[in-house]
matplotlib code that plots the C-alpha trace (Angstrom):
import matplotlib.pyplot as plt

x = [-19.5, -16.1, -12.3, -9.7, -5.9, -2.7, 0.1, 2.8, 6.2, 8.1, 10.7, 13.8, 14.3, 16.0, 14.6, 16.0, 14.2, 11.2, 11.1, 12.6, 13.6, 12.2, 15.2, 15.9, 16.2, 12.2, 11.6, 13.7, 10.9, 8.5, 9.7, 13.6, 15.8, 18.4, 22.0, 22.2, 19.2, 17.5, 13.6, 11.3, 8.0, 5.0, 4.3, 0.1, -2.1, -5.9, -8.4, -12.2, -15.0, -17.4, -20.8, -18.8, -15.6, -12.8, -10.7, -6.6, -5.0, -1.3, 0.8, 3.6, 7.3, 7.4, 9.7, 11.0, 14.1, 17.5, 19.5, 21.5, 18.5, 17.1, 19.9, 19.0, 15.5, 15.9, 12.4, 11.1, 8.2, 6.6, 3.4, 2.9, -1.1, -1.7, -1.3, -2.9, -5.6, -6.4, -6.7, -9.8, -10.6, -9.9, -7.2, -5.0, -7.7, -10.6, -9.4, -11.0, -8.9, -5.6, -5.7, -2.1, -1.8, 1.3, 4.5, 7.4, 9.2, 7.6, 3.8, 3.7, 6.4, 3.9, 1.7, 3.6, 6.3, 8.0, 6.7, 8.4, 9.4, 11.3, 8.5, 6.9, 3.0, 0.7, 0.5, -3.1, -4.1, -7.9, -7.7, -7.4, -4.7, -5.6, -3.6, -3.8, -1.8, -0.5, 1.6, 2.6, 4.1, 6.1, 6.9, 7.9, 10.4, 11.6, 13.4, 16.8, 15.2, 13.1, 14.5, 15.8, 11.9, 10.7, 11.3, 10.2, 9.9, 6.9, 4.5, 5.6, 5.0, 1.4, 0.6, 2.6, -0.2, -2.9, -4.1, -3.2, -6.2, -6.2, -8.3, -9.3, -7.6, -10.6, -10.6, -13.6, -14.2, -15.9, -14.1, -16.0, -19.8, -18.4, -14.6, -14.0, -10.5, -8.4, -5.2, -2.3, 0.8, 3.5, 5.0, 4.7, 2.9, -0.8, -0.9, -4.1, -5.5, -8.8, -12.0, -13.8, -17.4, -18.0, -21.9, -22.2, -21.6, -17.9, -15.6, -12.2, -9.3, -6.3, -3.4, -0.8, 2.5, 0.6, 0.6, 2.5, 2.0, 0.7, 3.3, 3.5, 0.3, 2.1, 2.3, 6.1, 6.6, 7.0, 9.4, 12.2, 11.4, 8.1, 9.2, 6.9, 6.9, 5.0, 2.2, 3.0, 1.5, -1.1, -2.9, -2.1, -3.9, -6.9, -7.2, -6.9, -9.1, -11.9, -10.7, -11.2, -14.6, -15.6, -16.9, -13.6, -11.0, -7.3, -5.5, -1.8, -0.5, 3.5, 2.7, 4.4, 1.6, -1.3, -3.0, -6.0, -7.0, -8.8, -7.9, -9.6, -8.8, -7.6, -7.9, -5.2, -6.5, -4.3, -4.9, -3.6, -3.5, -6.8, -7.6, -6.2, -8.6, -9.0, -10.2, -12.3, -14.0, -15.4, -17.8]
y = [-4.8, -5.2, -3.8, -4.7, -2.9, -5.6, -4.2, -7.1, -5.3, -2.1, -1.5, 1.1, 3.8, 6.7, 9.8, 11.4, 9.0, 9.3, 12.7, 14.2, 17.1, 18.4, 19.3, 17.5, 20.6, 20.3, 16.7, 15.8, 17.7, 15.2, 12.4, 11.9, 9.7, 7.7, 8.3, 6.8, 9.1, 6.3, 6.5, 3.8, 3.4, 0.2, -2.0, -1.5, -3.9, -3.7, -6.4, -5.8, -8.7, -7.2, -9.4, -13.2, -12.2, -11.7, -9.1, -8.3, -5.3, -5.8, -7.8, -6.4, -7.5, -11.2, -13.7, -15.1, -12.7, -13.6, -11.8, -9.3, -8.5, -7.8, -5.6, -2.6, -2.4, -3.4, -4.9, -5.7, -6.2, -8.3, -9.5, -13.4, -13.2, -16.7, -14.1, -11.3, -13.0, -15.1, -12.2, -11.4, -15.1, -15.6, -18.3, -17.3, -20.2, -17.6, -15.0, -15.4, -12.5, -10.5, -7.4, -6.1, -2.2, -2.2, -5.2, -3.5, -6.0, -3.6, -4.4, -7.7, -10.0, -11.6, -13.3, -16.1, -17.8, -21.2, -24.2, -27.1, -28.5, -25.5, -24.7, -21.2, -21.3, -19.2, -17.8, -17.6, -20.9, -20.4, -16.4, -15.1, -12.4, -9.4, -7.1, -5.3, -6.1, -2.7, -3.1, -7.3, -5.6, -2.9, -5.0, -7.9, -6.0, -3.7, -0.1, 0.1, 3.1, 0.0, -3.6, -4.0, -3.1, -5.6, -9.4, -11.3, -14.4, -12.0, -11.6, -14.7, -17.5, -16.3, -15.9, -19.4, -21.1, -19.7, -17.8, -14.1, -12.5, -9.0, -6.6, -4.0, -0.5, 1.3, 4.5, 3.9, -0.1, -1.8, -4.7, -5.7, -4.6, -1.8, -1.4, 0.6, 1.0, 4.1, 4.3, 6.5, 6.2, 8.5, 6.5, 3.4, 2.2, 1.7, 2.3, 1.0, 2.8, 1.0, 3.4, 1.4, 2.7, 2.5, 2.2, 5.8, 6.6, 7.9, 7.0, 5.0, 5.6, 3.3, 5.9, 2.7, 4.9, 7.9, 9.2, 6.9, 8.7, 11.8, 13.5, 13.2, 15.3, 18.9, 17.9, 18.7, 16.3, 13.6, 10.8, 10.0, 6.6, 8.3, 7.1, 11.0, 12.6, 15.5, 13.5, 12.3, 16.1, 16.0, 12.7, 14.2, 17.7, 16.0, 13.0, 15.6, 18.2, 15.7, 14.7, 17.6, 17.3, 16.0, 12.8, 11.1, 9.5, 9.0, 5.2, 5.4, 2.2, 3.1, 6.6, 4.7, 6.4, 7.4, 4.7, 7.3, 10.3, 14.0, 16.7, 20.2, 23.2, 25.9, 29.7, 30.1, 27.8, 24.7, 22.0, 20.7, 17.0, 17.1, 14.6, 10.8, 8.2, 4.6, 2.1, 0.8, 3.9, 4.3, 1.2]
z = [6.1, 8.5, 7.8, 9.6, 9.3, 9.7, 10.5, 9.1, 10.1, 10.3, 8.2, 7.3, 4.1, 4.0, 4.9, 1.6, -0.9, 1.1, 1.0, -2.7, -3.1, 0.6, 2.5, 5.2, 7.9, 6.7, 7.2, 10.1, 12.4, 10.7, 11.4, 12.9, 11.0, 12.7, 12.2, 9.5, 7.6, 7.8, 8.9, 10.7, 8.3, 8.6, 6.5, 6.8, 5.2, 5.0, 5.1, 3.8, 4.6, 1.5, 1.6, 1.4, 0.2, 2.5, 0.6, 1.2, -0.1, -0.3, 1.8, 3.2, 2.6, 3.3, 4.7, 1.5, 0.9, 2.9, 5.2, 2.9, 1.4, 4.5, 5.9, 3.9, 5.4, 8.6, 9.1, 12.7, 15.0, 12.1, 12.6, 10.7, 8.7, 10.9, 14.4, 12.3, 11.6, 14.5, 15.9, 14.1, 14.3, 10.4, 8.7, 5.1, 4.1, 4.6, 2.4, -1.1, -2.8, -2.4, -4.4, -5.2, -5.2, -7.5, -7.3, -5.4, -2.9, 0.5, -1.3, -3.0, -0.9, 1.5, -1.4, -1.8, 0.6, 1.0, 1.7, 4.3, 1.1, 0.1, -3.2, -4.1, -3.0, -2.3, 1.2, 0.7, -1.1, -1.7, -2.6, -6.1, -6.7, -8.5, -10.7, -14.2, -17.5, -17.5, -14.1, -14.8, -17.8, -16.7, -13.4, -15.7, -18.0, -15.2, -16.0, -14.3, -11.7, -10.4, -11.2, -7.5, -6.2, -8.7, -7.6, -9.9, -7.3, -5.8, -8.7, -11.3, -9.7, -9.2, -12.5, -13.3, -10.6, -12.3, -10.2, -11.0, -12.6, -14.8, -13.5, -16.6, -16.4, -16.5, -14.2, -11.2, -12.1, -9.8, -8.0, -5.5, -3.8, -2.5, -4.1, -6.8, -8.6, -9.9, -11.2, -10.8, -13.2, -11.1, -8.3, -10.7, -13.8, -13.6, -9.2, -7.8, -5.5, -3.6, -2.6, 0.0, 0.1, 3.6, 5.7, 6.1, 3.0, 3.1, 1.0, 3.0, 0.4, 0.6, -0.5, -1.3, -2.5, -4.1, -0.3, 1.8, 4.9, 6.5, 6.1, 2.2, 2.4, 0.7, -2.8, -2.9, -0.7, -3.5, -2.9, -4.9, -5.9, -8.6, -11.6, -13.0, -9.7, -12.1, -12.2, -9.0, -7.9, -10.5, -8.8, -5.7, -6.3, -7.3, -4.7, -1.9, -3.9, -3.7, 0.2, 1.5, 0.5, 4.6, 2.9, 2.5, 4.1, 3.7, 4.5, 5.2, 4.4, 5.4, 7.9, 11.9, 13.3, 12.1, 10.6, 8.6, 8.6, 7.2, 4.9, 5.4, 3.0, 5.3, 5.5, 2.9, 0.3, 1.0, 2.0, 4.9, 7.5, 10.2, 12.4, 12.5, 12.7, 13.4, 11.2, 14.8, 15.0, 11.2, 11.7]

ax = plt.figure().add_subplot(projection="3d")
ax.plot(x, y, z, "-o")
ax.set_aspect("equal")
plt.show()
């Protein structure tokens, strides 16, 4: 097994939206905002070489959207998949599977791209793309709260092309030799959390937007984007309790500085961030 982090781009989101009911006087000390109250975040994907499969988890924002759309999110420090994969001696044609945790634009936007003729084509031409029927229907018939995040051009073409496959919604379902999937519902309906069993026997949990950064480990730190914040609280508590056993590592998709880390239970019984870890240090 080999695992690689791929940082596709940084972008900005409103700090209040990212930290929900937590007062700015508290979260500003952790993650300072600019003059427009915008905080910078990472879009970090994970590539898992599991046997003969090369599995990419999420795809970042992509490059399809127009300048008006991009002006709301300020994507910068962009790295193309061609360049990122070349650094690990791979190409887009080598990717066999693309596992999409959910269809918000900053996770699925890079799944398809325009070719030289202006047609939408899969970014990874030899890959099978994966979602689940519950989430697909939720995203396709988006509610008013999430409609701006579910852009159909990011995921409907995959189904139309016949390359989007559905995973059964079953907790702990096996996806590959060393990856199982859990499903959570607080952030959006049936978001998938890959659990990667490492050679050491430890588990790397791809937190997606359940815990987007290590700043979101405290239970009340729930994004205003979440459709069911109380459900997020419960789901976070379950994951963090499991991760406090010392055998789980958490992968933070949007953390600007901490790609991966561990948690511990402190003397007061609270689960807190323990230490920063790089993927290169665990394999």
